[in-house]
C-alpha positions, 0 to 999 in steps of 0.5 A: 897112121898107127892106131895099134902098137901091138895086139895079143889076143883080145888085148891091144895097146893103142898108140893114143892110149900109150901117149895119153898115159905118157901125158899123165905121167910126165904131167904129174912129174913136172908138176910135183917137181915145180911144186917142190921148187915153189916150196910146197910139200911134195906129199901134199902136192902129189895128193892134190894133183892125183885127186884133181886129175882123177876128178877131171878124167871122170867128168871128161869121160861122163860128158863124152858119154852123154854126148855119144851114148851109142859108143858105150861108157868105156869107148866114148872117149874124153871131153877135153873141155869137161876135163879142164873144168872138172880139174879146175873146179876141184882144184880151186876147192882143194887149194882153198881148203889147204889155204894155198895160193891159187896163183902160186899153184897155178904157176906149177900146173900150167907148164905141166898141163902144156907138157901133157897136152903136147904128148896127148896131141901127138898121140892123137895125131899118130894113132887117130887122125894123121892130119898135119894140123893135129901135128902142128897143134902138138908142136905148138903145145910143146913150144908153149910148154918149153917157154913156160918152163923157161919163164917159170925159172926166170920169173918169181911165182906170182901168177905170171905163168898162170895168167899169161899161158892160160890166156894163150892156151885157151885162146889158141884152143878156141881158134882150133875149135873154130877151125873144126867148125865148132863155133856154137858148140857148148865146149867152144863157148866154155873155152872162149869163157876161159880165155876171156877169164885169163885175159881179164886176169891179166888186165886186173894184175896190171899187165896192160897198164903203165905206171906213171913214173919218171925216168929219173925216178926209175933210174934212182930206184934202179941204182938203189936196188943194184946197191942193195943187191951188191950188199946182199951178195957180199953178206951172203958170201961172208956168211957162207965163208964164216960157216964153212970155216967154222965147220972145217975147224970143228971137223979138224979137232975132237970137240966136246959135246957142248962145242959140237952143239954150239957149232951146230947152232951156229950152222943153223943160224947161218942157214937161217940168215942165208935163207933170209938174204936169199929171199931179199935178193929174190924180191929185189930181182923180182922188182927189177924184172918188173922194171925191165918189163915196164910194170914197176910201180903196178901192184902184181896182185890187184893191178893198181898203182903202188904209192910213190912214197912206198916205193921210195921207202921200199924200192923192192916193193911189188905189192901195194900197201893193202895187198901186202897187208892181206898177204901178211895176214894169210897162212903161208903155203907149204907144209 
């Protein structure tokens, strides 16, 4: 294929090296963008991904060097499995230290990682192997990355992307290891362990169980949620209209300082109310999504059933009472 793009003297740029660099750059970009949309501090998110990525790359190179010492440290390549484990371990410690939600940050990491893997695998195909199978793997990574970004936009960030695509990624990679005849290698067993971890995580969150709720009860709840959603949309429109009208009046006349301050306070209040309404609307949409997927009435955190009386009182609830209390007692993520 194309191992070297160009060479000047002793310096050469390899195709795989270029695509590996693109994988890192685009992976960081997609992660920071997703983290910002999820409400995390962009500066802290960038610090987090750079530190954890560096740890993953260092461990990846070290393990590869110990496996192939004859190649030397700088030419021994990278161990994919060791990189994942190094990144994951430091990531967990770092996230716990910042008191962020592991699942929420995981929803941002997985799509970015899949995008990075697709670039890296394409570079491996073009610059190293030239095998059709490796091109096929790159296309699968790309398809998973694209679908995970779509899911991330539609589904509230609650670990859905983290567990679903984590289980698919490592199950697929384990099969890839088997196709290479690496059944009993340590890396293959570690990948299998990661696949099992994510599948168990799905089970614990209730993805393989159904709530025992009648169709009549679900329809009644759905009708209530639709009414709530309609009412919130009307309130949002009213708050926005009143805020725009107030600001237009303020712009059309020379106001006194006190009037300007009062109008600014009214605008801030309108924004606060709007944010609260938007949060309520997102929660209702999340409950309706779980209803459409057959998971309504199953706690999205622990996978246990939500008490029917709680659903009747709070039809938008997606957490059981215990998990809701734990969530309220936690320090919120973000800044």
